[in-house]
DOSEKOL-747488 format. One record per residue (C-alpha): x, y, z. Coordinates in steps of 0.2 Angstrom, whole numbers, padded with zeros to 4 digits, always signed. Layout:
REM DOSEKOL-747488
XYZ;...
This chain:
REM DOSEKOL-747488
+0725+0211+0485;+0715+0229+0485;+0724+0245+0475;+0723+0259+0486;+0715+0275+0477;+0726+0292+0478;+0715+0307+0479;+0716+0320+0467;+0728+0333+0470;+0725+0351+0467;+0740+0364+0461;+0739+0382+0473;+0734+0389+0455;+0718+0378+0454;+0707+0391+0460;+0713+0406+0453;+0710+0397+0436;+0693+0391+0440;+0687+0407+0447;+0695+0418+0437;+0688+0437+0439;+0677+0430+0454;+0691+0430+0466;+0704+0443+0457;+0692+0457+0455;+0684+0467+0469;+0669+0473+0458;+0665+0457+0451;+0666+0448+0464;+0653+0462+0475;+0641+0459+0460;+0640+0440+0464;+0639+0441+0481;+0625+0454+0478;+0617+0439+0464;+0621+0425+0477;+0608+0435+0489;+0595+0439+0474;+0595+0421+0472;+0590+0417+0489;+0576+0428+0490;+0583+0441+0498;+0575+0457+0500;+0587+0466+0508;+0604+0467+0506;+0619+0476+0519;+0634+0479+0515;+0647+0484+0526;+0663+0491+0513;+0681+0491+0522;+0687+0508+0525;+0705+0503+0528;+0705+0500+0547;+0707+0486+0555;+0690+0488+0564;+0681+0488+0547;+0682+0473+0537;+0669+0470+0522;+0655+0460+0527;+0638+0457+0517;+0620+0451+0525;+0603+0445+0517;+0588+0441+0524;+0587+0428+0511;+0582+0409+0513;+0600+0403+0523;+0607+0387+0524;+0605+0374+0535;+0621+0366+0541;+0618+0351+0527;+0615+0363+0512;+0631+0373+0516;+0641+0358+0517;+0635+0349+0503;+0636+0364+0492;+0650+0370+0497;+0660+0354+0492;+0654+0352+0477;+0664+0361+0462;+0654+0369+0449;+0638+0364+0458;+0623+0363+0446;+0611+0373+0453;+0596+0371+0443;+0598+0352+0444;+0599+0352+0464;+0586+0367+0467;+0574+0369+0453;+0577+0381+0439;+0567+0395+0451;+0571+0403+0468;+0555+0402+0478;+0551+0415+0492;+0551+0412+0510;+0538+0406+0520;+0532+0422+0527;+0531+0429+0509;+0525+0415+0500;+0514+0424+0489;+0527+0431+0478;+0531+0426+0461;+0545+0415+0460;+0563+0420+0454;+0574+0415+0442;+0592+0415+0449;+0608+0423+0440;+0618+0408+0447;+0622+0393+0436;+0637+0383+0443;+0639+0389+0461;+0655+0399+0458;+0649+0414+0465;+0651+0405+0481;+0669+0410+0481;+0670+0427+0479;+0672+0429+0497;+0691+0425+0495;+0692+0443+0486;+0690+0451+0502;+0699+0439+0514;+0707+0422+0517;+0700+0415+0527;+0684+0422+0527;+0667+0417+0539;+0649+0413+0534;+0635+0415+0546;+0621+0407+0540;+0601+0405+0549;+0590+0394+0544;+0578+0379+0552;+0578+0386+0567;+0598+0388+0571;+0613+0398+0568;+0630+0391+0561;+0646+0398+0557;+0660+0392+0548;+0677+0400+0542;+0682+0395+0524;+0701+0394+0519;+0711+0390+0503;+0721+0375+0505;+0733+0366+0493;+0735+0349+0488;+0721+0337+0489;+0705+0349+0492;+0706+0370+0484;+0700+0375+0499;+0692+0370+0513;+0680+0374+0530;+0676+0369+0548;+0661+0374+0560;+0664+0388+0572;+0649+0391+0579;+0631+0384+0583;+0617+0390+0589;+0598+0389+0591;+0590+0405+0580;+0575+0413+0573;+0573+0420+0556;+0584+0416+0541;+0598+0425+0532;+0617+0421+0527;+0631+0434+0531;+0648+0431+0524;+0661+0441+0534;+0679+0446+0531;+0691+0441+0544;+0704+0456+0540;+0702+0472+0533;+0703+0473+0513;+0714+0485+0506;+0704+0496+0492;+0704+0512+0484;+0685+0509+0479;+0674+0521+0490;+0656+0517+0497;+0649+0527+0485;+0659+0520+0471;+0650+0504+0478;+0634+0513+0475;+0636+0515+0460;+0643+0499+0452;+0627+0489+0460;+0616+0505+0456;+0620+0500+0436;+0614+0482+0440;+0602+0480+0454;+0589+0494+0454;+0577+0485+0441;+0566+0476+0456;+0557+0488+0468;+0556+0474+0480;+0575+0473+0480;+0584+0485+0493;+0604+0484+0493;+0613+0497+0507;+0630+0501+0508;+0638+0509+0524;+0618+0511+0530;+0613+0521+0513;+0603+0514+0502;+0606+0512+0482;+0595+0522+0473;+0595+0531+0455;+0603+0545+0464;+0619+0536+0465;+0622+0532+0446;+0630+0547+0439;+0624+0555+0425;+0634+0549+0411;+0630+0534+0416;+0611+0536+0417;+0599+0543+0404;+0580+0546+0404;+0568+0546+0390;+0548+0544+0387;+0538+0538+0373;+0520+0542+0369;+0509+0527+0367;+0493+0536+0357;+0477+0534+0367;+0486+0527+0382;+0499+0537+0389;+0516+0540+0393;+0532+0527+0395;+0545+0531+0404;+0563+0524+0400;+0579+0525+0410;+0593+0520+0404;+0608+0513+0413;+0627+0509+0407;+0637+0499+0420;+0652+0506+0408;+0658+0489+0405;+0653+0472+0399;+0648+0457+0413;+0651+0442+0410;+0634+0438+0408;+0618+0446+0402;+0611+0440+0417;+0611+0457+0427;+0603+0466+0411;+0588+0468+0399;+0574+0474+0400;+0564+0479+0418;+0546+0481+0415;+0539+0491+0429;+0519+0493+0432;+0511+0502+0448;+0529+0501+0454;+0530+0480+0455;+0542+0473+0442;+0532+0462+0429;+0541+0444+0422;+0560+0445+0423;+0574+0460+0421;+0581+0450+0404;+0583+0452+0386;+0568+0444+0376;+0571+0436+0359;+0561+0449+0350;+0571+0460+0359;+0589+0453+0351;+0578+0454+0335;+0571+0471+0335;+0586+0480+0346;+0602+0473+0347;+0606+0462+0332;+0619+0453+0339;+0627+0466+0349;+0632+0456+0364;+0643+0468+0373;+0628+0481+0375;+0619+0465+0379;+0629+0463+0395;+0630+0481+0397;+0614+0492+0398;+0599+0490+0408;+0583+0498+0404;+0569+0501+0416;+0551+0505+0409;+0540+0510+0417;+0519+0510+0410;+0507+0511+0422;+0493+0512+0410;+0495+0493+0405;+0488+0487+0420;+0473+0497+0417;+0473+0488+0399;+0472+0471+0406;+0489+0468+0399;+0500+0460+0416;+0496+0442+0418;+0488+0438+0434;+0503+0432+0444;+0513+0445+0437;+0525+0435+0426;+0523+0442+0412;+0511+0452+0398;+0497+0445+0389;+0505+0442+0373;+0489+0444+0364;+0483+0460+0371;+0486+0476+0357;+0491+0490+0373;+0505+0479+0375;+0508+0475+0357;+0510+0491+0353;+0519+0499+0368;+0534+0486+0368;+0535+0489+0349;+0538+0507+0353;+0548+0506+0369;+0559+0493+0358;+0562+0505+0343;+0566+0519+0357;+0578+0507+0366;+0587+0503+0349;+0588+0523+0345;+0596+0524+0360;+0609+0509+0361;+0614+0518+0345;+0614+0536+0351;+0624+0532+0366;+0637+0526+0353;+0639+0540+0342;+0654+0548+0350;+0664+0532+0351;+0660+0527+0332;+0664+0545+0326;+0683+0541+0333;+0682+0524+0325;+0680+0531+0309;+0693+0542+0311;+0706+0531+0318;+0703+0518+0302;+0703+0531+0291;+0719+0540+0298;+0729+0523+0299;+0725+0518+0281;+0726+0535+0274;+0741+0532+0263;+0735+0518+0255;+0717+0523+0251;+0725+0538+0243;+0733+0532+0227;+0716+0524+0223;+0704+0535+0209;+0690+0546+0216;+0674+0535+0214;+0686+0521+0222;+0689+0531+0239;+0670+0538+0238;+0666+0519+0239;+0678+0515+0251;+0673+0528+0263;+0656+0523+0262;+0660+0505+0268;+0666+0513+0283;+0652+0520+0288;+0642+0506+0283;+0653+0494+0295;+0655+0505+0310;+0636+0511+0309;+0627+0493+0308;+0640+0481+0318;+0644+0492+0333;+0651+0475+0341;+0666+0472+0328;+0683+0482+0336;+0692+0496+0328;+0706+0484+0322;+0696+0472+0315;+0686+0485+0303;+0704+0491+0300;+0710+0474+0294;+0695+0471+0283;+0695+0491+0276;+0714+0488+0274;+0711+0471+0263;+0697+0484+0253;+0709+0498+0250;+0722+0488+0244;+0708+0479+0233;+0703+0496+0225;+0721+0502+0222;+0728+0486+0215;+0713+0482+0205;+0716+0470+0191;+0704+0479+0178;+0712+0477+0161;+0715+0457+0165;+0696+0456+0167;+0694+0464+0148;+0707+0452+0142;+0698+0436+0149;+0682+0445+0141;+0691+0445+0123;+0697+0427+0123;+0677+0422+0128;+0669+0416+0111;+0654+0422+0108;+0642+0409+0115;+0654+0411+0131;+0647+0428+0133;+0630+0423+0129;+0632+0410+0144;+0639+0422+0155;+0627+0436+0154;+0615+0422+0158;+0625+0418+0173;+0625+0437+0179;+0609+0436+0175;+0605+0424+0188;+0618+0426+0200;+0626+0441+0208;+0646+0442+0207;+0647+0441+0226;+0633+0424+0228;+0644+0415+0212;+0660+0419+0218;+0654+0411+0237;+0645+0394+0230;+0659+0390+0216;+0673+0393+0231;+0663+0382+0243;+0663+0368+0227;+0681+0371+0223;+0687+0369+0242;+0675+0354+0242;+0680+0344+0227;+0699+0347+0232;+0696+0340+0250;+0687+0325+0239;+0706+0322+0234;+0713+0320+0249;+0699+0309+0255;+0703+0297+0241;+0724+0300+0244;+0723+0299+0263;+0709+0287+0268;+0718+0274+0256;+0736+0278+0263;+0742+0266+0276;+0754+0277+0280;+0745+0292+0282;+0746+0297+0302;+0730+0299+0312;+0732+0314+0322;+0741+0327+0310;+0732+0322+0292;+0715+0310+0293;+0707+0317+0310;+0710+0333+0303;+0704+0331+0288;+0689+0321+0293;+0685+0337+0306;+0684+0349+0288;+0672+0334+0280;+0659+0332+0293;+0647+0338+0278;+0648+0322+0270;+0639+0313+0285;+0624+0322+0279;+0614+0340+0279;+0613+0340+0298;+0631+0341+0298;+0636+0356+0289;+0635+0369+0303;+0650+0377+0305;+0647+0376+0325;+0654+0360+0324;+0672+0360+0333;+0684+0346+0340;+0681+0347+0359;+0697+0346+0370;+0687+0344+0386;+0679+0330+0381;+0695+0321+0371;+0705+0322+0389;+0689+0315+0397;+0692+0299+0384;+0710+0300+0386;+0708+0297+0404;+0695+0285+0403;+0705+0273+0391;+0722+0277+0403;+0730+0283+0388;+0747+0293+0387;+0755+0292+0369;+0762+0304+0356;+0747+0310+0351;+0742+0318+0368;+0755+0331+0364;+0755+0333+0345;+0736+0336+0345;+0728+0334+0362;+0710+0337+0354;+0711+0320+0347;+0713+0303+0356;+0726+0290+0351;+0721+0274+0352;+0733+0258+0348;+0723+0253+0332;+0717+0270+0329;+0712+0288+0333;+0695+0296+0341;+0689+0313+0337;+0674+0323+0347;+0666+0338+0336;+0653+0348+0348;+0639+0361+0342;+0633+0370+0356;+0614+0373+0366;+0609+0392+0368;+0596+0396+0380;+0584+0410+0379;+0597+0424+0383;+0607+0419+0367;+0621+0411+0377;+0628+0393+0378;+0619+0381+0388;+0628+0363+0385;+0631+0351+0371;+0614+0352+0357;+0624+0338+0346;+0641+0328+0348;+0649+0320+0332;+0662+0306+0338;+0673+0300+0324;+0683+0284+0328;+0697+0281+0313;+0702+0262+0313;+0717+0259+0305;+0718+0246+0289;+0716+0229+0291;+0704+0231+0306;+0687+0225+0302;+0673+0237+0311;+0662+0225+0321;+0652+0225+0339;+0665+0226+0349;+0671+0242+0341;+0655+0250+0343;+0653+0244+0362;+0667+0256+0363;+0659+0270+0357;+0646+0267+0369;+0657+0268+0384;+0664+0285+0377;+0644+0292+0379;+0643+0282+0395;+0659+0291+0402;+0654+0308+0396;+0637+0307+0403;+0646+0303+0419;+0653+0317+0419;+0641+0328+0413;+0649+0336+0401;+0633+0330+0389;+0615+0327+0395;+0603+0314+0390;+0595+0325+0380;+0609+0327+0369;+0611+0321+0352;+0626+0311+0350;+0631+0301+0332;+0647+0290+0332;+0654+0287+0318;+0666+0270+0317;+0674+0270+0302;+0689+0258+0293;+0697+0250+0278;+0682+0236+0279;+0665+0231+0290;+0663+0215+0299;+0649+0205+0291;+0630+0209+0294;+0637+0224+0303;+0623+0240+0305;+0618+0254+0312;+0612+0253+0332;+0603+0265+0340;+0597+0270+0360;+0587+0285+0364;+0597+0301+0358;+0613+0291+0355;+0615+0282+0336;+0630+0271+0331;+0636+0272+0313;+0649+0259+0306;+0655+0267+0290;+0668+0259+0277;+0681+0272+0269;+0675+0269+0253;+0657+0273+0256;+0663+0289+0267;+0671+0294+0249;+0656+0289+0239;+0647+0298+0249;+0656+0312+0247;+0655+0313+0228;+0637+0309+0229;+0633+0325+0241;+0643+0334+0227;+0633+0326+0214;+0648+0318+0205;+0652+0336+0200;+0672+0328+0198;+0671+0320+0183;+0660+0334+0174;+0672+0349+0179;+0687+0339+0174;+0692+0355+0163;+0690+0367+0179;+0708+0377+0181;+0708+0375+0197;+0710+0355+0196;+0724+0353+0182;+0730+0367+0191;+0732+0354+0205;+0738+0342+0196;+0724+0332+0199;+0721+0316+0187;+0700+0317+0185;+0701+0299+0176;+0709+0290+0188;+0699+0299+0201;+0683+0292+0193;+0694+0274+0190;+0692+0272+0210;+0686+0255+0217;+0668+0253+0221;+0664+0254+0240;+0664+0240+0249;+0654+0236+0264;+0638+0246+0271;+0626+0252+0258;+0622+0268+0257;+0605+0266+0259;+0607+0257+0277;+0619+0272+0285;
């Protein structure tokens, strides 16, 4: 008898959490809808902004490529629609402007199509493409689907484009002029893209004086560059509507975005600025210098005029961003100094001077740090300046023998105190960790979830230098997928939901993100799966096959890609005979005995444990180094075969 599979159910709150600000913030929703028109290769977008009356609901209409009935049904039905996989990296122009270069779309996951709910529920979609016009009504639901739609009309029609129209008036205090201001700070980078609000085109005149700043750069022997800085006043969700737009002869060259060299020379990791500022750079002389590629997708990288111009413009933009935040930085400094004045006033004059220099340096060089974070760091330094145990250091030097003083002098000649402390702290932490591995991995009573898996998460460096990155973090979302695959609802799911509990062990998934050209996360670069088996269970082919199932399920769920490097470590107290590493494509499955893992940890630490047995931190922890060195030899897989 076949078992009837019940459909997936959605709570009424699902759509609000899935779409977030896209359906709750009118500004975000409006920007998403205009971005969708850009992605559809529209050259003109017309917005009717509600005035509070019944006769004037919100609508947005573009002359982009539109959607056929089949395209609409497929894209609106797919949650987390993968635009790049389905349509490619670029958006091609409609046939009548086929000579134009492709656009790189803003959208990636299809959430922008839900922005209509910010203005009305339900809302209507009227789309023209392939000789027909089809109208749909989209409405939020509950239960089997978070939203649904039905076709309301269909007729033959020429042209192409799409309109989203609210079915009832939206209550909003935002005026049409304010809407033009919002869009002007984001969509004036391409002269071939026009946005109209209530029959008035969005121009630079719509940007308030405080949001726009103009400057000029002289390029010796070639001409003058005009730079317009537009400040959106708040950081958007991504950098996609921001960056540097280069105009030559009133035409956009390439795309408006931040390049890798821009991050290096301008932003220094200031991600909030990258999501807030747009710079429009006009340099018409670059056309005469043959610096523009023939298809206008960019500049000749070896062209000397372009190289000189780009460097000068990047330096000026960096200065503009720095100058723009001068008032804010001054206020931040005064706030931090005021809150910590009672602490730092007890420090000696020289210490106070050092502390004030520190506050200035941090605020000026790290603008992305909040005032609260600076206060925390400055507060620690203020306390150190007040309570620094200078006489304790003199006492320690007095107790040193002459040859030890010579050794200390040699150390300080090769190392700064700060770098030596960093290195020694890391050695200390790892040696303590090795002791924990000795204790826990041989203890049959150890709890896999609360003790072993977190211990392995701190020990990824043992597997090899490629696992040293601090970006490897446990991935709760992937763990949930594996838990559902296995049909498990065990005790560990509540204690540590980022680890999966099995009948014979546990599984942890640790992911390192992949970054795109815009320094934003674009998936998973390397995934490490660690399956720990309880003592007494030999690791065999069955256990390795189980790891393959995990990888297959994550691929099916689109949580990883075929190119994602996946390393699976199946660990236990012993291995079945002749078990070896198995590789297929970018996936590698490694069986590993606990003793081998411990010995590898010792080897990676250059066997320093025994050589540093007199270190105070070891004796203070009550660690018996002699007993440690007598630990049984490794069994199972040899290090050379892993």
